[in-house]
ZAMARGU-4260 file (C-alpha; in steps of 0.2 Angstrom, whole numbers, plus 5000, padded with zeros to 4 digits):
<rodrens>
0) 5000/5000/5000 | 5007/5017/4995 | 5010/5030/5008 | 5001/5047/5004 | 5013/5061/4999
5) 5016/5074/5012 | 5010/5088/5001 | 4993/5079/5000 | 4992/5077/5019 | 4996/5095/5021
10) 4983/5100/5008 | 4970/5089/5017 | 4975/5097/5034 | 4973/5115/5027 | 4956/5110/5020
15) 4950/5103/5036 | 4956/5119/5045 | 4948/5130/5033 | 4931/5121/5034 | 4932/5122/5053
20) 4935/5140/5053 | 4921/5143/5041 | 4909/5133/5052 | 4914/5142/5068 | 4912/5159/5059
25) 4895/5154/5052 | 4890/5148/5069 | 4896/5164/5078 | 4887/5175/5066 | 4871/5166/5067
30) 4871/5167/5086 | 4868/5186/5086 | 4853/5184/5075 | 4843/5172/5087 | 4832/5177/5101
35) 4838/5182/5118 | 4831/5166/5126 | 4840/5155/5113 | 4856/5165/5115 | 4855/5162/5134
40) 4852/5143/5132 | 4866/5141/5119 | 4878/5151/5130 | 4874/5142/5146 | 4876/5125/5137
45) 4892/5129/5128 | 4899/5137/5144 | 4895/5122/5155 | 4903/5110/5142 | 4919/5121/5141
50) 4920/5123/5160 | 4917/5104/5163 | 4930/5099/5150 | 4943/5112/5156 | 4942/5106/5174
55) 4944/5087/5168 | 4959/5091/5157 | 4966/5103/5170 | 4965/5089/5184 | 4973/5076/5172
60) 4987/5088/5167 | 4990/5093/5185 | 4991/5075/5191 | 5003/5071/5176 | 5015/5085/5178
65) 5014/5085/5197 | 5018/5067/5198 | 5032/5068/5186 | 5040/5082/5196 | 5038/5072/5212
70) 5046/5057/5204 | 5060/5067/5198 | 5063/5075/5215 | 5062/5057/5223 | 5075/5050/5211
75) 5086/5065/5214 | 5085/5063/5233 | 5089/5045/5232 | 5104/5048/5220 | 5098/5040/5205
80) 5099/5056/5195 | 5108/5072/5197 | 5097/5087/5192 | 5105/5104/5188 | 5091/5115/5195
85) 5100/5131/5191 | 5101/5127/5172 | 5083/5122/5172 | 5077/5138/5181 | 5087/5149/5169
90) 5079/5140/5154 | 5062/5141/5162 | 5065/5160/5164 | 5070/5162/5146 | 5055/5152/5139
95) 5043/5162/5150 | 5050/5178/5144 | 5048/5173/5126 | 5030/5168/5129 | 5026/5184/5137
100) 5034/5194/5123 | 5024/5184/5110 | 5008/5185/5120 | 5009/5204/5123 | 5013/5207/5104
105) 4997/5198/5099 | 4986/5200/5114 | 4977/5217/5110 | 4971/5211/5093 | 4964/5195/5101
110) 4956/5204/5116 | 4948/5217/5105 | 4939/5203/5095 | 4933/5195/5111 | 4927/5211/5117
115) 4918/5215/5101 | 4909/5198/5101 | 4904/5200/5120 | 4897/5217/5116 | 4887/5211/5101
120) 4881/5195/5109 | 4878/5200/5127 | 4865/5187/5131 | 4875/5173/5124 | 4891/5179/5134
125) 4881/5180/5150 | 4874/5163/5147 | 4892/5156/5143 | 4899/5164/5159 | 4886/5156/5170
130) 4887/5140/5161 | 4906/5140/5163 | 4905/5142/5182 | 4892/5128/5182 | 4903/5117/5172
135) 4918/5120/5184 | 4908/5117/5199 | 4900/5101/5193 | 4917/5093/5188
</rodrens>
């Protein structure tokens, strides 16, 4: 069986991403045209789902990362491995500075889009916020 060319795979991936963007843009533009009640219901449902999934993923990530750090520390204490913490801390500082620089450069444009969406779809946004808190609380 022949393997697909990487060009074909990247074109397929681009097509999927474009289709997803078009679907999301259409869904977001349609929300503002519905009644206030429907916006509240949709916002609450999507907020609850987002909050619930975020908490589940967050718990899983915290256990995984925390467990890994604890195992590294135990292995270091027992003498199985030697960790150069100064080098790790310097790298973490450099990476966090890069991330902060990237985020501050792109942040205002993204924030303005979110603010514009919230202003034009206030009922949906209120429902989403309430649903998000329900989702976090129910997980």
